[in-house]
N, C-alpha and C positions, 0 to 999 in steps of 0.2 A: 505494499500500499504505501502510495507516496501523495502527500495533501500540502497544499500551502494557504494558510488561513492568514488573510492580510486585513487589517481594519478599514484601510482606504489603498487606494493602487498607487499612490507614492513611490512605492518601493520596485513597482515594474518599469519606471522610468530613470534614465540614468540620472544620477546624484552622487554623492559623497557616501550617504548611508545606505543606496541601493547597491552597492558594486557587490558585495557578498552573496546575495538574493540572484542578482543577474547572473553572475558566474555560474551559480548553481542550476539556474534554470538554462542558460545556455548552453550547458554539457549536456542538459537532460533534452529540450527540445530543438537544437539547431537541424533541420531537414525535416523537422515533423510537424504533422497536420492536429489541429484541434477545432474545437467546437465552443464558439459561445452564445451561452443561454440567458437572455437579456429579460426573461418574463418578470424578474421583480423591478426593474424599471421602466416596465412597459413597451421594452423593445424598441428603446430609443435609438435612432441610427448614429447620432453623436457620439454615445458613449462605446457604440463598437467600434466606430473609427479609431477612436483612441487607443482602445484595447489593441486593434489591429495592427496599429503603429507600433504599439509598444512588442509585440510579440513580432511583426516583422522585423525589427533592430535585434531580434534574438535569434533569427534566421530560422522563423516557425512560420507558418500560415494560420488563419484562421478563419473559419467560415460562421456565417451568421444564422443561427437555428431560431428562428422565431416562433414565438408561443401563438399566435394568433392567424394564423394563415394555413397556405399549404402545408410547409413544413410541420406543423404539429399535425396534420391529417396523415403524411407520409410515415411520421413516427421518427424517432430519434436514432441515428447512427451509433450504434454502440461499439464499433471500430475504432474510432478516434485514437490518437495517442495522447490528446490532454483535452481537458475539460476547463472553460472558465463560466462559473457562476457569479452573474455579475451582483452587484449592490443594487440598493434601491427598498422597495417595501417588503419587508420577510413575508407577511401572511401573503401578498399578491404574488410574490413568488414560487411560494409553496404551494399554492392551488394548482400549480403547471408541473411543479418537479415530484408533486406527490401522486399524479396520474399515473395508475398501474402502470400503463404501457413505457412512460418516462421513467419512472422507478425503477423498473425492470431493466432498463437499456443502461442507465447508470449503474444500477448493483453489478451488472453484468461488466462493463467496462473497470468498475473498480477490481473486481476477482480477477481479472484480465492483467490487471497493472497499469492501468492510465494513471496519468498524472491528473490531480483535482486542483484546482486554483480556486478559492473562493474569496470574494472580496467584498468587505462588510456584511452585507444580510447573506451575501454568498458564502461567508464562512460559517455564520450561524447555521445555515442549511446543511452545513458539513457536519454538524455537531447537536448541541442542544441550545435551548436559550431559556431563561426567566423573564415570564411573561407578566408586566405589571396591569394588573386589571382591579377591582375591587379587593379581590383575594388572589394573590400572586400564583402563578403555577409554574412548573417546568413543563416545557413543551420539548417534546423528541423529533428531530428533522432524520434526515439520514443516520446520523449516530454514529458516523466511522471515526472521530473523536469523541472518546466515549466521556465529555464533559461537556458544561455550559459555558456558552462563549459570550462576552460583553464586548462591545467594540466602541471605541472612541467615545466613552463617558467621562473623560478625566474632568471634564469643565462643571460637568454636575457631581464630582466626589465620588464616582462610580458607585450610582444606586444601587446596580445588580447585586453587588458585593455585600452591600448592607442588608439586602434581603437575602441575599446567601446564607450572611452568618446568622441570620435569624431562624430561616425554615429550610435550608437545604444540603446544609455542610455535611450531614450525615448521609446523603442519599446520591451527593452528584459533585465532581471536583468543578471548579470555576477558573475559566481563564480569562483575565482583562487586557485588553491587547488595544494599546493607545493609537492614536494618529502616527502612522509612518512605524507601524509595528507590526510583527507577524510572527506566527509558528509555521514551522515545518515537521512533517512528519516522515520517515524514511521507514518502512516496515516498522518495528517497534521501537525506534529510536526518536527523541523528541528534540527540535532545537528551535531557539529564538532567532529573530534578526530583526535589525531596525533599533527602534525605540524599545526601550525593557518592556518585557511582557512580565505579567504576576500570574502565577499559577498556585493556585489555593485547594488544599487537600483537607481532609478531617484533621490529619496530624499537624497541620501548618504549611508555611509556604515554601514550596519548591524552586528552586533557582535552575532554569533550565541552562543547558551549555550554548554557546553561540554557534550559527551555522558555519562560522568563519572556522571553527575547529576542524570540521567535515571537509569545507570546501578546500582549506590549506593542505 
């Protein structure tokens, strides 16, 4: 299994903080073909074009799979080398990704060893999240990373962590990924990249090794 969970897309573009992740992705994706799933953002063309440019710079091609037209009727190709799950609205994206044929194709691709890159809502779709309603609840999505994910909540003081501490620390780990941060999963190894990620367990905080230790 190979997963990349990002709070936002900035680490996909060239910058001082993105060099480690981009080197990792370049080694994995050069010459490969991937699929972009934009259901969470309403299949906005501009977001796809940004993602396409980012992966083109890594030597990879990216195809747009729309959730609202003939692409959806044809079904999702499970043979791509990698998949990009876009950011946007978590519930809107999950309505498409949870459809039986789509879910089955994604699961098949994951079993085959395809790489999955989730950005913001897309990162949450690869795992779980704490939903804030009158009574909060732990929502399960693809669940390939067995932890609840909170992304770019630092300006609000990480409300997901406060709720997790009160109600969920005995049932799930929590991963807090700030803007410019990410978690990379390779088989059973976990790494962080970019800005510091906080991983909380029932026993306390776990410090993830840097992805740089693997890339080097």
